[in-house]
C-alpha positions, -999 to +999 in steps of 0.1 A: -265+105-722-287+084-701-262+065-693-236+090-681-268+102-659-273+070-647-239+066-637-235+101-619-268+093-597-256+059-592-225+077-575-243+105-560-263+081-546-239+056-532-217+088-519-249+100-496-251+066-486-211+061-479-210+092-453-233+081-430-216+048-430-182+057-426-188+083-399-206+055-374-177+037-383-154+063-372-174+068-343-172+034-334-132+035-337-133+065-311-143+036-284-108+024-289-088+054-303-095+087-287-074+107-317-104+099-339-133+110-317-120+150-334-125+139-372-163+122-363-185+146-383-210+159-355-243+142-367-227+109-361-213+118-328-222+092-302-189+071-287-168+102-297-186+125-274-169+112-244-134+114-252-141+150-268-153+159-238-127+147-214-102+168-240-117+199-233-122+196-195-080+189-197-072+217-218-094+239-193-121+248-222-150+244-200-177+261-216-170+234-243-169+205-223-207+216-210-216+222-241-207+181-253-220+170-219-254+186-227-249+170-263-242+140-247-271+137-224-296+144-253-283+113-273-277+092-244-305+100-216-301+069-198-264+057-188-251+085-158-221+093-175-228+119-193-250+134-164-219+132-145-199+153-170-221+177-168-219+183-133-182+185-133-181+214-157-211+231-141-196+229-109-157+240-125-178+270-137-194+279-099-225+265-109-231+242-080-268+241-075-271+228-113-243+203-109-262+184-077-291+186-100-274+169-121-257+144-100-291+135-079-300+125-116-269+106-120-279+085-086-312+076-097-294+061-132-273+043-114-239+044-091-216+024-114-202+054-134-166+063-119-168+094-123-198+100-108-185+087-079-156+108-083-178+137-086-200+129-054-168+128-038-153+160-048-183+182-039-185+164-002-151+179+001-166+214-008-193+212+009-174+193+040-194+167+042-174+140+051-197+111+055-212+111+018-173+115+009-160+085+031-196+068+020-186+070-018-149+064-011-153+032+010-181+021-018-151+022-048-126+006-021-151-023-016-160-030-052-121-033-059-108-001-071-074+007-057-055+033-083-034+061-075-070+086-080-085+068-051-055+065-028-049+104-036-087+113-025-087+091+008-057+099+019-069+140+014-103+125+034-081+108+061-058+143+063-087+161+081-099+146+116-136+143+107-129+128+077-110+102+100-136+096+120-165+097+094-139+065+074-138+048+105-172+048+117-185+031+082-158+004+082-176-031+088-162-062+087-140-059+053-125-088+042-118-086+003-098-055+002-088-047+035-048-061+027-045-036-004-059-011+017-039-018+045-009-020+027-016+013+018-024+028+045+006+016+064+030+032+038+009+064+032-010+074+063+000+098+093+003+076+127-030+091+145-052+089+110-035+052+106-042+042+139-077+059+142-090+039+110-074+003+118-083+002+151-118+009+140-114-017+114-105-042+142-132-028+163-158-038+135-146-072+132-122-068+098-108-102+085-075-096+082-047-120+065-022-117+094+003-146+079+001-118+047+007-087+069+034-101+090+052-110+057+053-070+049+063-056+082+100-058+076+098-040+045+081-014+060+101-010+088+131-008+063+113+023+043+115+043+072+081+035+089+083+015+116+056+034+140+035+023+116+041-012+115+037-015+149+003+004+146-009-022+120+001-052+141-004-039+172-043-032+164-050-061+144-028-090+148-007-086+175-038-101+204-022-079+230+012-097+227+040-078+207+075-070+210+091-036+218+115-027+195+141-021+220+133-053+235+159-081+220+156-113+240+136-142+220+099-146+226+081-178+236+072-201+209+032-206+204+011-227+179+004-203+155+022-171+164+034-149+140+060-125+140+053-090+150+074-064+138+107-067+159+098-104+168+132-125+156+125-144+130+144-180+121+144-180+079+148-215+061+181-219+053+199-254+040+221-264+064+212-249+090+191-269+123+174-251+150+153-264+182+140-244+213+144-249+246+125-237+275+093-225+258+112-213+226+132-190+244+162-205+241+179-211+204+200-241+199+214-245+167+241-264+140+254-258+107+266-282+093+280-265+061+305-241+054+287-213+040+278-190+066+242-188+073+215-169+093+202-185+125+177-158+131+173-122+120+147-088+129+141-051+126+154-028+149+152+010+152+185+023+169+189+057+178+224+073+167+248+070+193+276+041+204+261+007+217+274-027+228+267-058+213+266-093+231+249-123+238+247-151+266+258-180+247+279-213+242+293-218+208+312-241+188+328-232+157+354-246+133+392-238+139+397-200+129+359-195+124+337-167+144+312-189+157+286-163+163+288-126+144+261-102+147+255-084+111+242-050+115+226-035+084+215+001+082+183+017+057+180+052+054+146+069+050+144+061+014+153+023+020+187+024+007+209-002+021+245-004+037+261-032+058+271-014+091+292-039+108+298-076+114+302-082+158+317-116+171+295-121+200+304-157+205+340-173+207+333-203+226+332-186+260+305-189+282+287-161+308+289-164+346+255-184+357+228-159+370+246-124+354+235-105+325+267-099+312+273-115+277+308-138+273+318-117+246+310-080+235+315-058+209+312-019+199+299-003+173+280+032+167+248+043+146+254+076+121+233+100+126+224+098+088+212+069+066+208+045+094+171+056+103+164+016+106+184-016+107+181-052+104+197-074+125+213-111+118+227-138+137+252-158+116+273-188+119+297-210+100+303-244+103+295-249+142+269-253+170+254-237+198+232-224+225+218-189+228+201-175+256+203-138+255+211-110+225+219-076+243+224-045+226+228-014+250+237+021+247+266+028+262 
C-alpha cells in the first residue's frame, strides 16, 4: 500500500513540475508561432502576450487589447513595446491623454520599437503636428526601414502642404537611404510634393547616386510618370543642363555627363561602332553585322496627333536594306507596350546644305489611347552613315 501511495505522490509531484515546464516552453514557442499564443496558460504568458494583443486589436476587441497590454507592461516594464501597444488601445477608445502619457513613458525607455514610432506618427497626424510626424518618419527612413506601412504614412504626410514643408525642412545630407526614397517618391508623389521634397534634398546637399537614378528614368517615363522623371533629374542631377521632352537633337558630349530622361542614349551592342563629331552633336555609325540594331534610343512624350519624322543624315546600306529606321514604341499609362511604327528616314539621300528639311520624311499618328509615352530607337542594318539631326514635328 505504501508503495502505491509513494508512486501516486511521485506522479503527482511530476505533474506539478511538468505543468510550469510545459507552460514556459509553450510561451517560448509563441515567439515563433502566433497560433500557440492562445493556448499558453495565463500564469505563464510572457512572450505570448504580444501576439495576443495584436490579435485582439485586429478583431477590434479594444478592451481585451488594453487589458492584455496592461498585463504586458506589468510583466515586462522596461521595454517600450508594451507601453506602445497600450497607447494604441487608448487612442482607439478615445483616451488620448492616457495614450500621450504612455507614449512619453515609452519614449523614456528607447525608440527602437517600431510600433512606438508608428503610434507617434498616428497621434501627430491626429494633432496635425506635422513636424513631429515628419521627424518620426524620417527617423524610420534613415535607419533603413522601407516597408509598405512606412511608404503609406509618408504619402499621407506629403499629401498635406504643411506636411511636405515639415518633411522638406528636416532633410539633410542624406545618403544611405536616399536612393530607395527617391525611387519611391518618383513613382508615387504628385508633382508639387515631389518638387518640394527633392528640391529640399538638393538644397541641403543630399548625396544622390545619379548614375543609378539615370538608369531608372526610362522606366519611370514608360510607367506614365515623365513629369516626375523630369523633376527628379532636374532637381538632383541635371546641374542646370536638361534636354526638353520635345528636343530631339543630339546633345554635346561632356566628360562624366549622364543621360537625363529625354537624352539620346547609345546602348552597347555587338557589331555597332560609333564616333561623335562636332562636340558630340553628329553621330557617325557603322554596323558590320546583318542584324538590325539600335544606334541610339530615347524616351519621348508626344501628344496625340499626326507627326512627320525625318533625319538630316547620309546613310549607306546593303542592297535592298533600308539603312536607317526610326522605331516608335508606345506605352500606355499602365506601362503596357506595343510597337507603333517603323519609319524609314535614311535612304542614302542627303539634305540640302544649310536647310532644316530632312532628306526623307515619314508620317505617323500618335493615338489618343494607350500611347501616353514613347520609346524612340534609331535602327540600322548592315551599313554606315552620319546623323546630324533627327526631327519630329506635328503636321
